[in-house]
C-alpha positions in Angstrom: -21.1 -16.4 -5.2 -21.0 -14.8 -8.6 -21.8 -17.9 -10.7 -23.9 -21.0 -10.4 -24.6 -24.0 -12.6 -27.7 -24.3 -14.9 -27.8 -26.8 -17.5 -24.4 -27.1 -17.5 -23.5 -23.3 -17.9 -22.2 -21.0 -15.5 -24.7 -18.1 -14.7 -24.9 -14.8 -13.2 -27.9 -14.7 -11.0 -31.5 -13.4 -12.1 -34.5 -13.0 -10.4 -36.2 -16.7 -9.8 -33.8 -18.8 -10.8 -32.2 -22.1 -9.3 -28.7 -23.4 -9.9 -26.2 -25.7 -8.5 -22.9 -25.1 -6.8 -19.8 -25.4 -9.1 -18.2 -27.0 -6.1 -20.1 -29.1 -4.1 -23.5 -29.5 -6.4 -26.0 -28.6 -3.9 -29.1 -26.3 -5.1 -28.4 -22.7 -5.0 -30.8 -19.7 -4.9 -30.7 -16.8 -6.8 -30.8 -13.6 -4.4 -31.9 -10.4 -6.3 -33.0 -8.1 -3.6 -33.6 -4.5 -4.3 -30.7 -3.5 -1.3 -27.9 -6.0 -1.5 -25.8 -6.9 -4.6 -27.4 -10.0 -6.5 -25.6 -13.3 -5.8 -26.2 -17.1 -5.5 -26.4 -18.5 -2.2 -26.5 -22.4 -0.9 -30.2 -23.2 0.0 -30.2 -23.8 3.6 -27.4 -20.8 4.3 -24.6 -23.4 4.3 -20.9 -23.0 2.8 -19.2 -25.8 1.3 -15.9 -24.2 1.0 -14.0 -23.6 4.7 -12.1 -20.8 2.9 -15.0 -18.9 1.7 -15.9 -15.6 3.5 -19.0 -13.4 3.1 -18.6 -11.5 0.3 -18.6 -7.6 0.2 -19.0 -5.3 -2.2 -15.2 -4.9 -2.4 -15.0 -8.4 -3.5 -17.3 -8.0 -6.3 -15.9 -4.7 -7.5 -12.3 -6.7 -7.7 -13.9 -9.5 -9.5 -15.4 -7.3 -11.8 -12.1 -6.1 -13.1 -11.5 -9.7 -14.6 -13.3 -11.6 -17.2 -16.0 -13.8 -16.1 -14.3 -16.9 -17.4 -11.4 -16.1 -14.7 -13.6 -15.6 -11.7 -14.7 -18.0 -9.0 -12.6 -21.1 -10.7 -12.8 -24.4 -9.1 -9.5 -25.9 -8.1 -9.2 -29.7 -7.7 -6.3 -31.7 -6.5 -6.5 -35.0 -7.6 -4.4 -36.8 -5.1 -5.8 -35.5 -2.3 -9.5 -34.9 -3.7 -9.5 -31.4 -2.2 -11.6 -28.7 -3.8 -11.7 -25.0 -3.5 -13.1 -21.8 -5.4 -10.3 -19.5 -6.2 -11.7 -16.1 -6.2 -9.7 -15.4 -9.8 -7.6 -17.7 -11.8 -5.8 -15.8 -14.5 -5.2 -17.0 -18.1 -1.3 -17.2 -16.9 -2.3 -19.5 -13.9 -2.1 -17.2 -11.3 -4.8 -17.5 -8.2 -5.8 -14.0 -6.7 -7.0 -14.7 -3.3 -9.1 -11.5 -2.2 -9.3 -11.2 1.8 -11.6 -9.0 3.9 -11.6 -10.7 7.1 -9.1 -11.8 9.6 -7.4 -15.3 8.9 -5.5 -17.7 11.0 -1.9 -18.6 10.0 -2.9 -22.1 9.6 -5.2 -21.3 6.7 -2.8 -18.9 5.1 -0.3 -21.7 4.9 -2.9 -24.1 3.4 -4.2 -22.1 0.8 -0.9 -21.3 -0.4 0.3 -24.8 -0.4 -3.0 -25.5 -2.3 -2.8 -22.8 -4.9 1.1 -22.6 -4.9 1.3 -19.8 -7.7 -0.6 -17.0 -6.2 -1.0 -13.7 -4.8 -3.1 -12.1 -1.8 -5.0 -8.7 -2.5 -5.9 -7.7 1.2 -9.0 -5.3 1.9 -6.8 -2.6 4.3 -9.6 0.1 4.7 -11.0 -1.4 8.0 -7.4 -1.2 9.8 -6.0 1.9 7.5 -6.3 4.2 10.7 -3.6 2.1 12.0 -1.1 2.5 9.2 1.9 5.1 9.6 4.0 5.3 6.4 6.9 7.5 6.3 7.0 10.6 4.2 10.5 10.0 3.2 11.1 7.9 0.0 13.6 4.8 0.4 16.4 4.1 -2.2 15.6 0.5 -3.9 16.7 -1.9 -1.4 18.2 -4.0 -4.3 20.3 -0.9 -5.3 23.9 -0.6 -4.1 22.8 3.0 -2.6 20.8 1.1 -0.2 23.9 -0.5 1.1 25.0 2.9 2.5 21.9 3.9 4.4 22.0 3.6 8.1 18.9 4.1 10.1 18.5 5.5 13.7 15.2 5.1 15.7 13.3 2.4 17.3 10.1 2.3 15.2 10.0 1.0 11.8 9.1 4.6 10.4 12.3 6.2 10.8 11.3 9.7 9.4 14.1 11.9 8.8 16.2 9.8 11.4 18.6 8.2 8.7 21.9 9.0 7.5 24.5 7.7 4.9 28.0 6.4 5.2 29.9 7.8 1.9 33.4 7.7 0.6 32.6 11.5 0.1 32.3 12.6 3.5 34.9 13.6 6.2 36.2 10.4 7.4 36.9 11.6 11.0 33.3 11.6 11.4 32.1 9.2 8.7 28.7 10.4 8.2 26.9 13.1 6.7 23.0 13.7 7.5 20.6 12.9 4.8 19.3 16.0 4.5 22.3 16.9 2.1 21.1 17.8 -1.2 23.3 15.4 -3.1 22.3 12.4 -1.1 18.5 13.2 -1.4 19.1 13.4 -5.3 20.8 10.1 -5.1 17.9 8.5 -3.1 15.2 9.9 -5.5 17.4 8.6 -8.6 17.0 4.8 -7.3 13.5 5.3 -5.3 10.9 2.9 -6.8 8.1 3.7 -4.4 9.4 2.2 -1.1 8.4 3.4 2.2 8.9 2.6 5.6 5.7 1.2 7.5 4.7 1.3 11.1 1.5 -0.9 11.6 -0.2 -0.5 15.1 -2.2 -3.9 16.3 -1.1 -5.3 13.1 -2.3 -8.3 11.6 0.5 -10.8 12.2 -0.5 -13.5 9.5 0.4 -11.4 6.6 4.1 -11.3 7.7 4.4 -15.2 7.3 3.0 -15.1 3.9 5.2 -17.0 1.4 4.0 -14.8 -1.6 3.1 -11.5 -2.6 0.9 -9.2 -0.4 -0.9 -6.1 -1.7 -2.9 -3.9 0.7 -5.7 -2.1 -1.1 -6.2 1.2 0.9 -8.9 2.7 -1.4 -6.9 4.7 -3.7 -5.4 4.2 -7.0 -2.2 2.7 -5.4 -1.7 -0.6 -3.8 1.0 -1.0 -1.1 2.9 -4.2 -1.4 4.2 -5.5 1.7 8.0 -6.1 1.9 10.9 -6.5 4.1 13.2 -3.7 3.5 16.7 -5.3 5.0 17.8 -7.9 7.0 17.4 -6.4 10.1 13.6 -7.2 9.5 12.2 -3.4 8.9 8.8 -3.2 7.4 8.2 -1.1 4.1 5.8 -1.1 1.7 6.2 -0.5 -2.1 3.5 2.0 -4.0 2.5 0.5 -7.0 -0.4 1.9 -9.2 -3.3 -0.7 -8.9 -4.3 -0.5 -12.8 -0.8 -1.7 -13.5 -1.3 -4.8 -11.3 -4.9 -5.4 -12.5 -3.4 -4.8 -16.2 -0.7 -7.3 -15.5 -2.8 -10.2 -14.8 -5.3 -9.8 -17.6 -7.8 -7.4 -16.4 -9.0 -3.6 -16.8 -10.0 -0.8 -14.4 
């Protein structure tokens, strides 16, 4: 944890301090060694929140993009009495949950039901080697142009294996390969960062999320997981990490 309660105030860890967990009220100790990042830990190495995962430098880096008052915010349901610590709760009331490890489906559903207004940011670096993203841009799936596109091949990453149905082509054939310059120009004109994704040994849980899922792949862009069409093809939309952080009141 980044914060503990001392004399009623949230405090960052310092050497030789004792505090109390903001969720359960039990005693916490500051861990301020020379090797690991400074943090608070429950006395006796217990976790009071079943949704809490051991924090990495990745968690800390993301939290530090946001004001202290929005980090590790306790959320309480007065009807059920359930309490959890949200990684980040923005000034606009959106919870940002940071997830590094794998997670069972029932936990994902429970967390989305509890927080309601939320998004996921997932550390994708551990499984990035299993990602294959098409090099060919896709038209905006909401655009009229996308309705003309047809795909060949079995995989999600169609590569160059797609063509367009168009009123402009020879009606005796009904198709024209996408490599025609005029079609590629149309695609680029509507392109908003979408690419097909193929994910080997994929973590299925993220395809059941009811809210937005963003993969952090370690660069300047995030990959926003989406379905491209009714056939269930999977795509990602590249968006600048800075754009998402600033949208929710943080700074890069």
